[in-house]
VEXMINU-164699 format. One record per residue (C-alpha): residue in three letters; z, x, y. Coordinates in steps of 0.05 Angstrom, whole numbers, plus 5000, padded with zeros to 4 digits. Each point is the difference from the previous one (the first is absolute). Example, Ala and Ser with C-alpha at 12.3 -4.5 7.8 and 13.67 -1.06 7.14 Angstrom:
2
ALA515652464910SER498750275069
//
This chain:
476
MET669977953138ASP506850334993THR506149575010ALA502950125070PRO507050305005GLU503049375031ALA496849574945LEU502850464946GLU506949955031ARG499649244998VAL497950024927LEU505750474981THR505149595038ALA497749364968ALA500250304931ALA507150255011GLU502149315025ALA496849674940ALA503450454949GLY506649625003PRO497449294987ALA494750254952GLY505150394960VAL504749414992SER494549504985THR500449694931PRO495250194945ALA497249295002GLU498650065074ARG496350664991ALA496149714942ALA497649455046TRP497850525052LEU496050384948THR496849374971ALA498049775070ALA496950685014ALA496049984936ASP497549305015ALA497950205070LEU496250614976ASP496449594947ALA498149485052ALA496950555043ALA496550354942ASP492849915024GLU501650285069LEU504150594974ILE495050204946GLU494350005050LEU504150455046ALA501850474943ALA492850054975GLY497650185070GLU505150565010THR500650324931HIS493049964968LEU503349674940PRO496549404968ALA502749325015LYS499549774928PRO503050164953ARG503750585032LEU503049735065ALA500849294975GLY503750264939GLU504350465042LEU502149455047ALA501849574939ARG504250574974THR503550055067THR502049275003PHE501950004927GLN504650585015LEU503449625057ARG501249414953LEU502550454945PHE505450285046ALA502049295015GLU501349944925VAL504150645003LEU504349685053ALA500949374959ASP502250414940GLY505550355040ALA500850594953PHE497550475055LEU506749945035ASP503550344940ALA506249595014THR506050294964VAL507249754998ASP506150404976HIS506249565003ALA506750325015ASP503050294936PRO507050315001ALA498950274930TRP493650385015PRO500250674964MET498750385064GLY506049675033ALA500549315031ARG493149785021PRO498949615065ASP495149425006ILE493250335014ARG493449635009ARG493350345011MET493049775019LYS493950265036ILE498249825072ALA494050115044ILE499450715027GLY497449795069PRO493450055038VAL494550334959LEU493950385027VAL493949944955PHE494050475007ALA494049614973ALA494750314954SER492550045011ASN497349884930PHE503049314988PRO499349615065PHE504049414972ALA504350224941PHE502850655031SER499249815073VAL503049505048ALA502449484949GLY500150474941GLY505350194950ASP504450405047THR500249445051ALA501149474946SER505750374967ALA503550185065LEU499649285025ALA502749764932ALA505950475009GLY501549685067CYS497350575044PRO495949915063VAL493450394994ILE496250405052LEU493150154973LYS496250615025ALA492849794991HIS494850464969PRO494450185048GLY494849874946HIS500649245009PRO503349855068ARG497149305013LEU501949774930SER507050295008ASP501249645066ARG497549334975THR503750044934GLY506350185039GLU499249405045ILE499249534941LEU505850314963ARG504849995058GLU498449285020ALA501149774928LEU506650364992VAL502949765066GLY497249304988ALA503849994934GLY506650175034ALA500150765002PRO502950325064GLU495150185055GLY500250754989ILE498749964925PHE493150325003ALA495450375047VAL493850464998ILE499650645041ASP494150485009GLY499350755011VAL501950644964GLU505050235052VAL502649305007GLY501650004926VAL503650675006THR504049745059ALA502149394961LEU501950434939LYS504750415044ASP503249385031PRO507349904977ARG498749254991ILE495450144941ALA504050024935ALA494650184949ALA492650144997SER494349974950PHE493150314998THR493750014958GLY494950555013SER498750744997VAL504850554979ASN499650355067GLY501149385042GLY505549734956ARG503650664996ALA499950075076LEU503149315008PHE505050134944ASP502350635036ILE500849615066ALA504149464965ASN504650534971ALA500650415064ARG502749415040PRO507250065023VAL501349444950PRO494950104943ILE497149374968PRO496849844933PHE492550145001TYR495949714943GLY493350365001GLU494549924949LEU495850625010GLY495150324950SER498549994926VAL494850304952ASN501649514943PRO498050414939VAL496749694939VAL500750334932VAL495049864945THR502250214931PRO495150304949GLY500249374958ALA498649545059ALA494250445023ALA496949964931ALA501149264990ARG498849715069GLY496750545042ALA494649575033GLU504949435013ILE505050485032ALA494650325042ALA497949325028GLY507249805013TYR501750645035ALA493849995045GLY501549285019SER507250175016PHE499050625044THR494249685038LEU503449335011GLY500749865074THR495950625014GLY505750424971GLN504749785056PHE505749754957CYS506650384996THR499749914924LYS492950294993PRO499850454939GLY498350695027LEU500650424937LEU497249874930PHE502850454946LEU495150044941PRO500450424937GLU495050574994GLY493749774963HIS501349275021GLY492649825001MET501049515058THR496150375055GLU493749584996ALA503849354996LEU504150205061ARG493850215038GLY496549354986ALA506149585017VAL501250355066GLU492750005021GLY499849264985ALA506149855044SER499049735069ALA501950415061GLY502649575058GLN501450195071MET506750325015LEU505249655042THR499850445062GLU496350615026LYS506550404996ILE500849844926GLN492750184988GLU500950675036GLY506250164959PHE496449834935THR493950425017ALA504450605016GLY504249924937LEU494049924955SER496750615030ALA506250414986LEU500149764928ARG492750204989ASP501750705023VAL505550114949SER498250554950GLY497649714934MET498949295027ARG493949654972VAL496549375024VAL499449454947ALA497449455047ASP498050125072GLY501649445046PRO503149655031PRO503449854954THR501050714974LEU502850254934LEU501850744992ALA502450394939ILE504050644990GLY503250394944ALA507650064993ALA500650735024ASP495749875062PHE503949365015VAL506550385001ALA496950555043GLY497249475048GLY507049885029GLU501349465051THR492749835010VAL499349704931HIS507149754994GLU500249575063GLU497149305010CYS492949955026PHE499949305030GLY493349714984PRO494849914943SER500850664964SER503750234938ILE500750634956VAL499550084925VAL504750544974GLU498850254929TYR505950214956ALA500050394934ASP506149704966VAL506449605012ASN503950615022GLU494950175054LEU499849275020ILE507549975009ALA499950635042LEU494549725044LEU503749345011ALA506450375015GLY496550365057LEU497749365034GLN503049695062PRO503949364983GLY496549355015LEU500049254995THR496949944931ALA498250374936THR495449704948VAL498850144926GLN493749794965GLY502050104927GLU500249734929GLU506349764967SER498550474942GLU501350575048ALA507149775016PRO503250694987LEU495250335049VAL501149465054ALA507550034989ALA499850755015LEU496749835067MET504949465022PRO505550445029VAL495250365048LEU496449355017THR506549635014ALA502150575046LEU493449945037ALA499449275018GLY503349335013ARG495249594958LEU497150204933LEU493949664970TRP497549964929ASN492549864990ASP499449695069TRP498050245070PRO504750125059THR496049645053GLY502449305009VAL507649945011THR502449314983VAL505849695039SER505549814951TRP507350074983ALA499250634957GLN495050375043GLN501450715023HIS495750295055GLY503250665017GLY501350694974PRO502850695016TYR497850355063PRO494550065024ALA498449324971THR505849715040THR505850235042ALA504949564960PRO498650044925THR505649514983THR496349425033THR493649614995SER495349725054VAL496849484954GLY503649464960THR506449615010ALA504450624997ALA497050225067ILE505249575035GLU505450504979ARG497450505052PHE502349575058LEU507049804975ARG506550395001PRO506449854961VAL506549795032ALA506849884967TRP505349525026GLN507050184977GLY505849515004PHE496749495045PRO501949264996ASP494749564970VAL498449655066LEU497950675031LEU495550234943PRO492449925000ALA497949384962ALA497150434945LEU506950294984ARG504449395007GLU503949784940ALA496349344990ASN493250375001PRO496949465045TRP493050294994GLN500650014924LEU497950734997PRO499850444938ARG506150445010ARG504050534963VAL507349765000ASP505450474974GLY494650414965LYS496549424966LEU493449685021SER500749265015
//
């Protein structure tokens, strides 16, 4: 049921009122909130996994149990980020009358919470990219109240997860308006337009994300909108790798693009193979041996069916394995002529083999792709010059490059990058997975000439929080 207008108003008002105390809370206090939330979700694991399995058709074990474990790990990891303190980027420039640019005043800079954040939950990960997922965790870690627009694919799970999360946060000392769940497409749009919302994030389709991005930017006061949209995630197999490990690569590729019934944003949608690769039978056998699960929702199923039908109709397209799952193949010239149909993501258990003649043709094919989240090379170290020639175009394409690995499975860590140029995301300088995700919900402020007593604790001379800081240009 959609959230009523009066209920939405209460949620927005509460979030705005919570922004002040949440923003000035200490990193230690916020770490305690996140740890309490993780503990509460773990304690309710059996109940939540049962709800998720009933609404999403995903298996309880290992999929949903593992995803919930990832979610609570992520909350605890952001608690570690807060304890570290480097995320504040605290910087101190003492007054210097001999500064080459002229006398320099005392200037101190750090990052603060941006304000209430609206998060649009995803369908394909009912825990890790939904109510208590990475966007929520990173925004809370930054000190921002969160309003979560639930995905209609798992409404009961969303409501219950939201109840547990809010109770844990408030019970640990967070302000009352720190978190709330809302429901309804138009309700989400109304919230996005509200001047009390300071930033928004989204995981989903290109069309849906672009529509929300445009709304966020058309507001009288535009706000940051961090959308993760679509990605074809190309995989390149070099001639040497095809000759040395063809069967192994075929099995790995089939397992990757069919994982989760092809409903991962990192699903490899294109496999570039050298002409004469000799891997067709291995690919056919691997794909025909892969399991085909039920898709998350009827709407997703309908979209996949229509997309696959359009791919089959492309001139020159051949069927390698008829599914689901489905593997198609096409030559380089027909791929180029296929236009948007073959270049856009088909969300579900299908993929396309594209055959290339030489490295020059391969580079030209890659240069014509839409940017995405990932780009993978299956190669041999003996082919280093060939792979080096590919790296400029691959780096331009994606936010994460993989060597002899598969893009599905995005670990949560300090160095992770889950983003890329549009249409992969609306903000290619950021990530939605990993500790750097907190940076999306912070903004820098400089204090010039203030007495020590009026400065935030992180910038005071004695450094009471013992933060890593850059002082007069030197890290300390």
